[in-house]
C-alpha positions, 0 to 999 in steps of 0.5 A, spaced: 593 862 264 590 868 261 585 874 262 581 875 255 581 883 257 586 887 259 585 889 267 586 896 267 583 900 272 579 897 279 579 903 283 582 910 284 586 907 289 588 900 287 588 899 279 594 895 278 594 891 285 587 888 283 589 885 277 595 882 280 590 879 286 586 876 280 592 872 278 594 870 285 586 868 286 586 863 280 583 857 281 589 852 279 596 854 277 596 851 270 588 853 269 586 857 263 580 862 264 577 868 261 573 874 264 570 878 259 569 884 264 567 890 259 566 891 252 571 897 252 577 892 256 576 897 262 574 896 269 569 901 271 571 904 278 568 901 284 562 904 287 566 908 293 569 914 291 574 913 296 577 907 293 578 901 298 584 897 301 585 890 303 579 887 299 578 880 298 577 879 290 577 874 285 573 870 280 566 866 281 563 862 276 556 863 274 550 858 273 551 859 265 559 857 266 561 864 265 565 868 270 564 874 274 569 878 279 567 879 286 570 884 291 568 884 298 570 888 304 576 892 305 578 899 309 579 906 307 578 913 310 572 916 308 573 923 311 580 924 309 582 931 306 585 931 299 593 930 300 592 927 308 598 925 311 597 925 318 592 922 323 588 928 324 587 929 316 585 922 315 580 921 320 577 915 322 579 908 319 572 905 316 572 897 315 566 895 310 561 889 309 559 890 302 560 884 297 560 887 290 560 883 283 562 886 276 558 883 271 557 885 264 561 891 265 557 894 271 558 893 279 553 892 283 552 890 290 550 883 291 551 881 298 553 883 305 559 880 309 557 878 316 562 883 319 566 889 317 572 885 314 579 887 311 586 884 310 584 877 309 587 871 306 582 869 300 582 865 293 578 863 288 575 855 289 570 851 285 565 853 290 566 861 290 571 865 293 574 863 300 576 868 305 579 867 312 582 871 317 583 878 316 581 884 321 577 890 323 576 895 328 574 890 333 581 886 332 584 880 328 579 874 326 579 867 325 573 866 321 572 863 314 567 864 309 565 862 302 562 868 298 558 865 292 556 867 285 550 870 287 553 874 293 550 869 299 555 867 304 556 860 307 560 860 314 566 855 313 570 852 319 574 857 323 582 858 322 586 855 328 588 861 330 586 869 328 590 871 323 591 877 319 595 880 313 597 873 311 600 871 304 595 866 301 595 861 295 590 856 292 591 850 288 585 847 286 580 847 291 585 848 297 586 855 300 593 856 303 594 861 309 601 863 310 604 867 315 601 874 317 600 876 324 596 873 330 592 876 336 597 874 341 603 877 338 600 882 333 607 885 331 611 879 330 611 875 323 608 868 323 611 862 319 605 858 320 601 855 314 594 852 314 590 849 309 583 848 308 580 843 302 574 846 300 572 840 296 568 836 301 561 838 304 562 844 309 561 839 315 567 835 313 572 841 312 577 841 316 584 846 317 590 842 316 597 845 320 602 844 315 610 844 317 612 851 318 616 855 313 624 856 315 623 863 316 625 867 322 620 871 325 621 879 326 621 879 333 626 873 334 633 874 336 638 873 330 642 866 330 649 866 333 654 868 329 660 864 328 667 867 330 674 865 327 679 863 332 683 869 334 691 869 332 696 874 331 696 873 324 688 874 323 684 880 320 681 881 327 687 879 332 686 877 339 684 883 344 691 886 347 695 882 341 698 887 336 697 884 329 703 881 326 707 885 321 708 881 315 715 879 312 718 884 307 718 881 300 724 882 296 724 882 288 730 882 283 732 888 280 
């Protein structure tokens, strides 16, 4: 897997993170692809001076076979004072609907999401950029959608439950949504895995619930500890029983 140019900057807030997201959103684990994003090898800043977190981003294939980068949604604090460190200094958090595309070294707005959205699971698939879940000021979402190269949006079958801040991966045309948080217990980590195969027509797509991964959620009680039987010679003797004094050893002189 390679990218023909170095992805050096994305926005003032999240440069190196975006390059990592592109690698995570690759169409297949063993695929080889290239993106010629700028003659100078640098990505221009996103057209938002505040930068954005929680965007959905990945590569899409144009009609001529070349690839572009789509970046959509996200959140920020547009009224934050420089160096803000308190809620009062940051101001209200804003969620966005813009769909931007980087092509021929320039960002342009090519579409609008149905609702403001950030922190969704996403991956590049054959038909475009698949996006699922996430949240906005109204709460955690279960909507899923496909962003195409021209910026148009197609609705996909919704997730079985609302999920946000999930891990995600792609294998071929399949999007995997792993863990995250849901609306029932927003402070607890999930161990669920959902998979959507985007190969069929939209009407025939269906989310599959895969076996959960064996990781204890943050809110679950710890597993019972195993305690060795107590004795007078144990490192931790039984309550009320003094430890037994070890026998004296003599050495030849």
